N, C-alpha and C positions, 0 to 999 in steps of 0.2 A: 298491347294485344298481340302484335307481331304474327299475323296469320297469313297463310298462303291463299292464292287465287281461288282454288277449288272450295276451300272452306268459306271464303267471303261470298262466293256465288251461292253456296248452300244457304248461308244466312240471309242473303237477299231473297231467295226463293221462299224461305220460311216466313220472312217478314211480309212479303207481298201476299202470300196465301192467307196469312192471319188478317191482314187489312181488308182483303176482299171476301173473306169468309168462305174460302174454297180449300180443297185439298192441295197439298204441295204437288201432287201428281198432275194437277191441272195447269201448273205454271210451266210455260215453255221458255226455253232459252233461245232468244233470237240472235244475240251476238254478245261476245265478250271481247273487247279490244283494248289494247294499251292506249293510254291517252295522257296528255299533259294538260293540267288544269291551271288556271291563272292565279290561284292562291291556295293557301293551306286548308281552306274549307272546300276545296275541290270545285270551286265555282258554284257551290250550292250552300251558301251560308243560311243559317236559321235566323229568325228575327232577332235583331239587336246584337248579333254575334260579330266580333271583330276577329280577323285572322291575318296572319302574316302574308304580305304581298310578295310571294315568290312562286315561281313555276313549281308545281308539285306533280310528280308522275304517279300514275295509278291505272285503274281500269274503268271503262265505261261498260256497264252491264245492262243489256236491254232484255227485258222479260215481257212475256205476254200471257194472258189468261184466256184460253179458249179463242173465240173469234173477236174478243174485245180489243181495245186499244193497247198499245205498248206502254211500258213503264221503264224509266231509266234510273238506275242506281249508279252512284259514283263511289269508288273505293280506292284505298291503298292498303298497305299492310296494317295500318293503325286505325282506320275508320271506315265506316260505311254510311252513305247518305242516300236517301231517296230524293230525286230531283223533280221539282215541280209537280208534286202529287196534290191534286185539288187546289192548285195555286200556291202551294207552300213547299219549302224544302224541309226534310226531316232527318235528324241524326238517328241512326239505328243502333 
């Protein structure tokens, strides 16, 4: 994949809009910050996934839809994951 931060944030916004059934214009960026995650799954493994146990740098992306609760995505240049959405992690 090898994409940049802006493209990854755009993909996260599009994914959240689709999941919530709203327009991308309704998705607000609360914060995008650099972060180190505990493993190659960015601390957000999906069910039964195994990942390398090494510190992985990336971004923590916090998005919000209207006055609703916030949502957290975790990403690096090679992957994007939705963290703890309805009790589960998701690869995007």
